[in-house]
N, C-alpha and C positions, 0 to 999 in steps of 0.2 A: 195386546197382552192381556191374558186372563190371570189376574193376580191370585184368585182362589186356587186355580190349577196349579199355579207355581208354588204356592204354599203347600198344596198336597203333594207335589212332586218332591219338595225339599224336606217337609215334615209330615210324613204320611198320617192321616187321621188326627191332624192337630186339633187342639181344643181351644177355640177362640170364638169371640162374639163380634159381630159387625160384618159389614159388606164392603170389602176393600175394592175400590174402583180407580183409585189414584193414590199418589204418595200420602196426601193429607188423611184420607180415610184409612189407609194402611197404618199410618202412625197412630190413628186413633182406635185401632182394634183393641179390644179387651183380650189380652193373651192369657189363657188359663192353663196352657200346656206346661208341663214340667220341663220340656225341652226348650232350648233357647229359640226365641223368635228370630227368624232370618233378618238380616239387615235389608234396607231397601235396595243397596247395591247387589246383594245376593238375589233378591227378587228380580231386579232388572237383568241380571246375568243368567237367569234360569230358563232361557228360551229353549235350550236343547232338552232340559229336563221336562219342560212343558210339552215339547213335541213328543218325547219318548213316552210320557204318560198318556197323551192322547192317542199315539200310535198303539200302545198296549191295550187301551180301552177298545179301540176299533178292532184290533185283532181278536180280543175275547169275544166281542159281539159276533164277529164273522165266523169264529169257531163254534160258537153256540148255535148260530143259524145253520151251519154246515152239519154239525152233529145231529140236529133235529132232522134236517133233510136226509142225511145218511141213514138214520134210524128208519125213516119211512121207506127209503129206497131198499133197504135190507128186507124189510117186511114184504114189500111188493116183489122183490126177487124170490124170496122164499115161497111166497104164495104162487108164483109163476112155475117155479120148479116143482112144487107139490102138485099143481094142476097137470103138469106134463108127466107125472109119476116119477120124476128124477130123484125126488127125496120124499121122505115121510117125516112126520112129527118126531118119530122115534130116532131119526138120524141127527136131530138137532141136540145140542147141549141143553140140559134141563134149565139152566139159568136163562138161556136165550129164549127158549120155548116159553118159560114163565113171563119173562119181560114182554114178549110179543102179545101174549094173551092179556097182560095187564094193560098195554097200550091200546089194544083193540077195544077192551071193555071201557076204557076211559073215553076214547073217541066216540063209541056208541052213545054215551051220555050227552055228547055235543049235538046230536042229530035231533 
């Protein structure tokens, strides 16, 4: 049981001071949040909320990784289609064309 994650799941961005590792340290927290501090029973019962929060964080990371990979894949696909003469820069929406140019310029700085 990760008490900090359960607090976050029950009271998002709660303002408190201390490191809760068990009931005694949870009871000793300095609770600065205007919202009510969850009871120890609520913390113990928040297993589903803890799992949902962890699943949500994992999904966000996976989507961010996928978005990054997809963006690079789209660039590579567009480059391949341009090399075959299937499309030209003028065929692309201006916003996409600008974004690809920005990404290539930023990647060039990494070399």
